[in-house]
C-alpha angles and dihedrals in degrees: 000000000000110000133185119220109289096021120121140205128190141166146160118257092218110181092342134083120224141198114207109209121193097217086180139344136032131280144165113248132202125184131171089000093303125120105228093186134231110334134182132060114182121078095203132037087232092063121074130312129318134245115231141178127214114213119183126216123291098033138108124234133189133190127192115193115230092181131008103306135197107196124186116204105204111194139184137155115292119224099205093258095150093226118169129249107266135192110217105206121209090239090059095060122105119222130199140178115231129194129003139250112004089348093066117123135163121238130199116192109215101169108006125174091262090067122071121268136122102237112339128108114180129184137155128212135196114206115189118230112276093026134109126228138192080031141174083046114263136179139201105189103120126082090221108127137214089024099044139358129212110242129159112211144195130201119207107195132205127177131208113235088029097225090069130099139209136194133242129181123200114190146145131224092256092043092235081133115035118150127160110197133195102218121208132187111297097014123140121212120199119215108192091163143337136046119326116186123170135206126200115210121236112277096020123088115212125219122187134178113212122205117185133178138163144147092290120038101229133102110228116154142178123222121226101266095221091057100039091097087076090073089063098042 
């Protein structure tokens, strides 16, 4: 949702849980009849860490924009866990640097598996221009724990400056799925299965918000065997 100051958005979670992520802007949030206050701080996804709110199934939520707001509503099946509404403050979020050289990217864990939820895993990543990300290619499309978990995934992409573009490939070993996509600012890429690497073009930083969910809430992946040597290079 992209809201102007004063605009509102609201919904029922139904049989799903959600994580509201303030990609940018500030807004007043209510959930389960409680006023959670004014949330949000950064005015761009490329500046700092986000504020978020976890809302379990069966509840109503409402957001009123106090500035221009970009709000991501991350959703997955609820499992009736009875978890509470929770504000996820920006100062609570762990950050890490992954990769090296031109494969370096910066990860902020919003709703990792160590924090309570039924199905959702939510993370955002900044990939500098000229760098690769989700690379070497990996996949998580087999319910084969502990080696690999089955997780569907979405990528919500933003570019800085916004007129830029990036590339993402989604493919399987047998190439029954093999799509190479030119990604522009605001695009969403669906990853139902397979590998899903990204590349940010020189001069344009790439932000993406990942939302994952599956039958078991854990992120276990397998790297593409022919590219795994890159991890040792």
